[in-house]
C-alpha positions as CSV (number, residue, x, y, z in Angstrom):
1,X,-6.4,30.1,10.0
2,X,-4.4,30.1,6.8
3,X,-6.2,29.0,3.6
4,X,-5.5,25.7,1.9
5,X,-2.9,25.5,-0.7
6,X,-5.4,25.3,-3.5
7,X,-7.9,27.7,-2.0
8,X,-8.2,30.0,-5.1
9,X,-9.0,27.2,-7.5
10,X,-12.3,25.6,-8.5
11,X,-12.8,22.0,-9.5
12,X,-15.8,20.4,-11.2
13,X,-15.9,16.8,-10.1
14,X,-17.8,14.6,-12.6
15,X,-16.5,11.4,-11.3
16,X,-18.3,8.4,-9.9
17,X,-16.7,6.1,-7.3
18,X,-13.9,5.4,-9.8
19,X,-12.5,8.9,-9.3
20,X,-14.0,10.2,-6.0
21,X,-10.7,10.2,-4.1
22,X,-9.1,12.5,-6.7
23,X,-11.6,15.2,-5.9
24,X,-11.3,14.5,-2.1
25,X,-7.5,15.0,-2.2
26,X,-7.9,18.3,-4.1
27,X,-10.6,19.4,-1.7
28,X,-8.5,18.6,1.3
29,X,-5.8,20.7,-0.2
30,X,-8.2,23.7,-0.2
31,X,-9.7,23.7,-3.6
32,X,-13.4,24.5,-4.1
33,X,-14.5,21.1,-5.4
34,X,-18.0,21.0,-6.7
35,X,-19.4,17.5,-6.9
36,X,-21.6,17.4,-10.1
37,X,-24.2,14.6,-9.9
38,X,-27.1,13.6,-12.1
39,X,-30.5,14.5,-10.7
40,X,-31.3,12.1,-7.9
41,X,-27.6,11.8,-7.0
42,X,-24.5,9.8,-7.8
43,X,-25.3,6.0,-8.1
44,X,-22.6,5.4,-5.5
45,X,-24.8,7.0,-2.9
46,X,-26.9,3.9,-3.0
47,X,-24.0,1.7,-1.9
48,X,-23.9,0.8,1.8
49,X,-23.3,0.6,4.6
50,X,-25.6,3.4,5.6
51,X,-25.5,5.6,8.7
52,X,-27.9,4.2,11.3
53,X,-28.5,1.3,8.9
54,X,-31.1,3.4,7.1
55,X,-30.7,3.2,3.3
56,X,-30.8,6.7,1.8
57,X,-28.7,8.6,-0.7
58,X,-27.7,11.1,1.9
59,X,-26.6,8.4,4.4
60,X,-24.1,6.3,2.5
61,X,-20.9,5.9,4.4
62,X,-19.2,4.8,1.2
63,X,-20.1,8.2,-0.4
64,X,-19.3,10.1,2.7
65,X,-15.7,8.8,3.0
66,X,-14.6,10.2,-0.4
67,X,-16.7,13.3,-0.7
68,X,-15.8,15.4,2.4
69,X,-15.0,19.0,1.8
70,X,-17.0,19.2,-1.5
71,X,-20.0,21.2,-2.4
72,X,-22.7,19.4,-4.4
73,X,-24.9,20.2,-7.3
74,X,-27.1,18.2,-9.7
75,X,-26.8,18.5,-13.4
76,X,-28.0,16.4,-16.3
77,X,-25.4,16.4,-19.0
78,X,-27.8,14.3,-21.3
79,X,-29.9,17.5,-21.8
80,X,-29.0,20.5,-23.9
81,X,-29.8,22.8,-21.1
82,X,-27.6,20.8,-18.8
83,X,-24.7,20.9,-21.2
84,X,-25.1,24.6,-21.6
85,X,-24.9,25.1,-17.9
86,X,-21.8,22.9,-17.7
87,X,-20.0,25.0,-20.4
88,X,-20.7,28.1,-18.4
89,X,-19.3,26.5,-15.2
90,X,-16.3,25.1,-17.0
91,X,-15.4,28.6,-18.3
92,X,-15.2,29.7,-14.7
93,X,-13.3,26.7,-13.3
94,X,-9.7,25.6,-13.2
95,X,-10.0,21.8,-13.2
96,X,-12.6,19.2,-14.5
97,X,-12.1,15.7,-13.3
98,X,-14.1,12.8,-14.9
99,X,-14.3,9.0,-15.0
100,X,-16.6,8.4,-17.9
101,X,-15.8,5.8,-20.5
102,X,-13.2,7.3,-23.0
103,X,-14.9,9.4,-25.6
104,X,-18.1,10.0,-23.6
105,X,-17.6,13.7,-23.1
106,X,-16.5,14.1,-26.7
107,X,-19.8,12.6,-27.7
108,X,-21.6,15.2,-25.6
109,X,-19.7,18.0,-27.2
110,X,-17.8,18.5,-23.9
111,X,-14.4,17.0,-24.8
112,X,-11.1,18.7,-24.1
113,X,-11.1,20.6,-27.4
114,X,-14.4,22.3,-26.7
115,X,-13.6,22.9,-23.0
116,X,-10.2,24.3,-23.9
117,X,-11.8,26.6,-26.4
118,X,-14.0,28.0,-23.7
119,X,-11.2,28.2,-21.1
120,X,-7.6,27.7,-22.4
121,X,-6.3,27.4,-18.8
122,X,-8.6,24.6,-17.9
123,X,-7.1,21.2,-16.9
124,X,-9.2,18.1,-17.7
125,X,-8.3,15.0,-15.8
126,X,-9.7,11.7,-17.2
127,X,-9.7,8.5,-15.2
128,X,-10.5,5.3,-17.0
129,X,-9.7,1.6,-16.8
130,X,-6.9,1.4,-19.4
131,X,-6.4,5.0,-20.7
132,X,-7.7,6.8,-23.7
133,X,-5.7,4.9,-26.4
134,X,-4.4,1.4,-27.1
135,X,-6.3,-1.8,-27.9
136,X,-8.0,-1.9,-24.4
137,X,-9.1,1.8,-24.4
138,X,-12.8,1.0,-24.7
139,X,-12.8,-2.0,-22.5
140,X,-14.8,-1.6,-19.3
141,X,-13.4,-2.9,-16.0
142,X,-14.4,-3.2,-12.3
143,X,-12.0,-2.7,-9.5
144,X,-11.0,-6.4,-9.4
145,X,-10.2,-6.3,-13.1
146,X,-7.8,-3.5,-12.4
147,X,-6.1,-5.5,-9.6
148,X,-5.9,-8.5,-11.8
149,X,-4.6,-6.8,-15.0
150,X,-2.2,-4.6,-13.0
151,X,-0.5,-7.7,-11.6
152,X,-1.5,-7.2,-7.9
153,X,-3.6,-10.3,-7.7
154,X,-0.9,-12.5,-9.1
155,X,1.2,-11.9,-6.0
156,X,-1.6,-11.7,-3.5
157,X,-2.6,-14.8,-1.5
158,X,-1.1,-18.2,-0.7
159,X,0.9,-20.2,-3.1
160,X,-1.4,-23.2,-2.9
161,X,-4.5,-21.4,-3.9
162,X,-5.7,-19.2,-6.8
163,X,-4.9,-15.4,-6.6
164,X,-7.0,-13.3,-4.3
165,X,-8.0,-9.6,-4.2
166,X,-7.6,-7.3,-1.3
167,X,-10.9,-7.2,0.5
168,X,-11.4,-3.5,0.1
169,X,-11.4,-2.2,-3.5
170,X,-8.0,-0.6,-4.2
171,X,-7.4,-0.2,-8.0
172,X,-9.7,2.8,-8.6
173,X,-8.3,4.5,-5.4
174,X,-4.8,4.2,-6.8
175,X,-6.0,5.7,-10.1
176,X,-7.7,8.5,-8.3
177,X,-4.7,9.4,-6.2
178,X,-2.4,9.4,-9.2
179,X,-5.0,11.5,-11.0
180,X,-4.6,14.1,-8.2
181,X,-0.9,14.0,-8.6
182,X,-1.2,14.4,-12.4
183,X,-3.6,17.4,-11.9
184,X,-0.9,19.1,-9.7
185,X,1.8,18.5,-12.3
186,X,-0.4,20.0,-15.0
187,X,-1.2,22.9,-12.6
188,X,2.5,23.6,-12.1
189,X,2.9,23.8,-15.9
190,X,-0.1,26.0,-16.3
191,X,1.2,28.5,-13.8
192,X,4.4,28.7,-15.7
193,X,3.1,28.5,-19.3
194,X,-0.5,29.8,-18.9
195,X,-2.1,26.8,-20.6
196,X,-4.1,23.9,-19.4
197,X,-3.9,20.3,-20.7
198,X,-5.6,16.9,-20.7
199,X,-4.3,14.5,-18.1
200,X,-5.0,10.8,-19.0
201,X,-5.0,8.3,-16.1
202,X,-5.1,4.5,-16.6
203,X,-6.2,2.4,-13.6
204,X,-4.1,-0.6,-14.9
205,X,-0.9,1.5,-15.0
206,X,-1.7,3.1,-11.6
207,X,-1.8,-0.4,-10.0
208,X,1.4,-1.4,-11.7
209,X,3.1,1.7,-10.3
210,X,2.1,0.8,-6.8
211,X,3.9,-2.5,-7.0
212,X,7.2,-0.7,-7.9
213,X,9.9,-3.3,-8.5
214,X,7.6,-6.3,-8.0
215,X,6.1,-6.3,-11.5
216,X,7.8,-3.8,-13.9
217,X,11.0,-5.7,-14.2
218,X,11.3,-9.0,-16.2
219,X,12.1,-11.1,-13.2
220,X,12.9,-14.3,-15.0
221,X,15.7,-12.4,-16.9
222,X,17.0,-11.0,-13.6
223,X,16.6,-13.8,-11.2
224,X,15.8,-16.9,-13.2
225,X,12.2,-17.2,-11.7
226,X,9.0,-15.3,-11.8
227,X,7.4,-13.7,-8.7
228,X,4.4,-15.4,-7.3
229,X,2.2,-15.6,-4.2
230,X,4.0,-16.1,-0.9
231,X,1.1,-15.7,1.5
232,X,2.3,-14.3,4.8
233,X,5.9,-14.7,3.8
234,X,8.4,-12.5,2.1
235,X,10.5,-13.7,-0.8
236,X,14.2,-12.9,-0.7
237,X,15.9,-14.5,-3.6
238,X,14.9,-18.2,-3.5
239,X,14.0,-18.1,0.1
240,X,10.7,-17.1,1.7
241,X,10.7,-15.6,5.2
242,X,7.6,-15.8,7.4
243,X,6.3,-12.4,8.4
244,X,2.9,-13.0,10.0
245,X,2.6,-14.8,13.4
246,X,-0.6,-15.5,15.3
247,X,-0.7,-14.3,18.9
248,X,-3.3,-14.5,21.7
249,X,-5.5,-11.6,20.4
250,X,-4.6,-11.3,16.7
251,X,-1.5,-11.2,14.7
252,X,1.9,-9.5,14.6
253,X,4.3,-8.8,11.7
254,X,7.8,-10.0,12.5
255,X,10.7,-10.2,10.2
256,X,13.8,-12.4,10.8
257,X,17.0,-11.2,9.2
258,X,20.5,-12.3,10.0
259,X,24.0,-11.1,9.4
260,X,24.7,-7.7,7.8
261,X,21.8,-5.3,8.4
262,X,19.8,-7.9,10.4
263,X,22.4,-8.8,13.0
264,X,21.2,-6.4,15.7
265,X,17.6,-7.4,15.2
266,X,18.2,-11.1,15.4
267,X,20.4,-10.6,18.4
268,X,17.5,-8.9,20.1
269,X,15.1,-11.7,19.2
270,X,17.4,-14.4,20.4
271,X,18.0,-12.5,23.7
272,X,14.2,-12.3,24.2
273,X,13.8,-16.0,23.6
274,X,16.6,-16.8,26.0
275,X,15.3,-14.5,28.7
276,X,11.9,-16.2,28.3
277,X,13.6,-19.6,28.6
278,X,12.4,-21.0,25.3
279,X,15.6,-20.8,23.1
280,X,16.7,-24.3,22.1
281,X,20.3,-25.4,22.8
282,X,21.1,-25.5,19.1
283,X,20.6,-21.8,18.9
284,X,24.0,-21.4,20.6
285,X,25.7,-23.4,17.9
286,X,24.9,-20.9,15.2
287,X,26.9,-17.8,14.7
288,X,23.8,-15.6,14.2
289,X,25.9,-12.4,14.1
290,X,27.4,-13.6,10.8
291,X,24.5,-15.8,9.8
292,X,23.6,-15.6,6.1
293,X,20.4,-16.9,4.7
294,X,22.4,-18.4,1.8
295,X,24.9,-20.3,4.0
296,X,23.1,-22.5,6.6
297,X,25.1,-23.8,9.6
298,X,23.0,-26.6,11.1
299,X,20.4,-27.7,8.5
300,X,21.0,-29.0,5.0
301,X,19.4,-25.9,3.5
302,X,19.0,-22.3,4.5
303,X,15.2,-22.6,4.2
304,X,15.1,-25.5,6.7
305,X,17.3,-23.6,9.1
306,X,15.1,-20.5,8.8
307,X,11.9,-22.5,9.3
308,X,13.3,-24.2,12.5
309,X,13.9,-20.7,14.0
310,X,10.5,-19.5,12.8
311,X,8.8,-22.5,14.6
312,X,10.3,-21.4,17.9
313,X,9.2,-17.8,17.3
314,X,5.7,-18.9,16.4
315,X,5.2,-20.9,19.5
316,X,6.4,-18.0,21.6
317,X,4.1,-15.5,19.9
318,X,1.0,-17.7,20.4
319,X,1.3,-17.2,24.2
320,X,1.5,-13.4,24.1
321,X,-0.8,-10.5,23.2
322,X,-0.1,-8.0,20.6
323,X,0.7,-5.4,23.2
324,X,3.0,-7.7,25.1
325,X,4.9,-8.5,21.9
326,X,5.1,-4.9,20.9
327,X,6.5,-3.8,24.2
328,X,9.1,-6.6,24.0
329,X,10.0,-5.5,20.5
330,X,10.7,-2.0,21.7
331,X,12.8,-3.3,24.6
332,X,14.8,-5.8,22.7
333,X,15.1,-3.9,19.3
334,X,13.1,-6.4,17.2
335,X,11.5,-5.8,13.8
336,X,7.9,-6.4,15.0
337,X,4.6,-4.5,14.6
338,X,1.1,-5.4,15.6
339,X,-1.4,-6.1,12.8
340,X,-4.0,-3.5,13.7
341,X,-7.7,-4.0,13.3
342,X,-9.9,-1.0,12.6
343,X,-10.8,-1.0,16.3
344,X,-7.1,-0.8,17.1
345,X,-6.7,2.2,14.9
346,X,-9.3,4.1,16.8
347,X,-7.3,3.5,20.0
348,X,-3.9,4.1,18.5
349,X,-2.0,6.7,20.6
350,X,0.1,7.9,17.6
351,X,-2.9,8.7,15.5
352,X,-4.6,10.4,18.5
353,X,-1.5,12.5,19.2
354,X,-1.6,13.8,15.6
355,X,-5.3,14.5,15.7
356,X,-6.0,12.1,12.8
357,X,-9.5,11.3,13.8
358,X,-11.8,14.3,13.2
359,X,-15.4,14.9,14.5
360,X,-17.5,16.4,11.7
361,X,-20.9,18.0,12.3
362,X,-23.9,16.6,10.4
363,X,-26.6,19.1,11.3
364,X,-29.2,17.3,9.2
365,X,-28.7,14.3,11.5
366,X,-28.2,16.2,14.7
367,X,-25.0,14.5,15.4
368,X,-21.2,14.4,14.9
369,X,-19.5,11.7,12.9
370,X,-15.9,10.5,13.3
371,X,-13.9,10.6,10.0
372,X,-10.3,9.8,9.1
373,X,-8.6,13.2,8.9
374,X,-6.4,14.7,6.1
375,X,-3.7,12.6,4.5
376,X,-0.9,15.2,5.3
377,X,-0.2,18.1,7.7
378,X,1.2,21.5,6.9
379,X,2.3,24.2,9.3
380,X,1.6,27.2,6.9
381,X,-1.3,25.9,4.9
382,X,-3.1,23.4,7.1
383,X,-4.9,20.5,5.4
384,X,-8.2,20.2,7.2
385,X,-11.8,19.1,7.1
386,X,-14.0,22.1,6.4
387,X,-17.4,20.6,5.6
388,X,-19.3,17.3,5.6
389,X,-20.2,15.6,2.4
390,X,-22.9,17.3,0.4
391,X,-26.5,16.3,0.4
392,X,-28.0,15.6,-3.1
393,X,-28.2,19.0,-4.9
394,X,-27.5,20.8,-1.6
395,X,-25.6,23.7,-3.2
396,X,-27.6,24.2,-6.4
397,X,-28.9,27.6,-5.4
398,X,-25.6,28.7,-4.0
399,X,-23.5,27.6,-7.0
400,X,-25.9,28.4,-9.9
401,X,-26.9,31.6,-8.2
402,X,-23.5,32.9,-7.2
403,X,-21.5,31.8,-10.3
404,X,-24.1,32.0,-13.0
405,X,-26.6,34.5,-11.6
406,X,-29.6,32.2,-11.9
407,X,-32.6,33.0,-9.8
408,X,-34.8,30.6,-7.9
409,X,-37.4,30.8,-10.7
410,X,-34.7,29.9,-13.3
411,X,-33.7,26.9,-11.2
412,X,-37.3,25.8,-10.8
413,X,-37.7,25.9,-14.6
414,X,-34.4,23.9,-15.1
415,X,-35.5,21.4,-12.5
416,X,-38.9,20.9,-14.2
417,X,-37.1,20.5,-17.6
418,X,-34.9,17.7,-16.0
419,X,-31.7,19.7,-16.5
420,X,-30.7,19.8,-12.8
């Protein structure tokens, strides 16, 4: 099998959960990512849930998810011996990724200036809440702060309640993914110019970028209003279109559009309702083919007319299952999709056909564990799962012995001194 795209390159991953996914992406692409943890392991290993419901640093599903394909060593950067070892490793590596508070590595004598002196081709990727400069540079932030200050929470939730966060932490994941992209851009430049550089990633900016046109533009200047929460609806101009409908076994996402690009979809929806015998007589009075949300035909306002149609659709959906509605959508050409649960994803035929779910051997547990597979597929350089997440310090002997020539006696002395 062909090697991964980044197979020749080595990454020292100093991140905690704020940057794990960056190393995971680079590892999936074939890089030799070495997860560098303090003695005893990354604090994130103590976050559950745990495999078999047994709390243990080597059984954290949270840690497992983002540390596949990595090797793991322990190293105490707070000791002089530990810093000396890190300098030697950095001299032999291509990337260092870190998520300490800005200035922390500089304070240890391991900032970009020092690392670049040791290895001019080294790329240092720093992930922090607000970046390395500006008035907020030294502010600390949790994931929810990133979602709030990046604008995501302001548009999340229902209009009649305070902003809400997405239930699974997202902000640091966006920062980590963009850090991986930044690392690749710096890598491209390095291959052309022969020099590494310092990549500075802000969680706040990463969240803003994920919202695209929702937050960067001054909406009041463009439209005369500011974007706010719309719940399960979609705002189009001054109208809000319902998108989430309950059904017998969950929810479906269904978008109603008329005229122009939506004519074919609404024609299919109305045909379905008529075939089911639930289309009101007044539906026939509206020229849906030329229907425009801004020009209502039957009701005083377009919003009222839209909501009358939505009420009929909602009553129909309540009587059907997700599968029944999805099959009808395929038959009638309707903009509809099931709202999948995690259990649904495991049974999804599309994901199964693409081999998305991967069984990974955990020999220390005597079992195989199902993981989400790589984020992309390639025919020449397959992106694949090569190893399970590392145990605490699992590859100390392998890495320190092979790369630095340290013996078991050397490692025992370093361990006794608290350096590894």
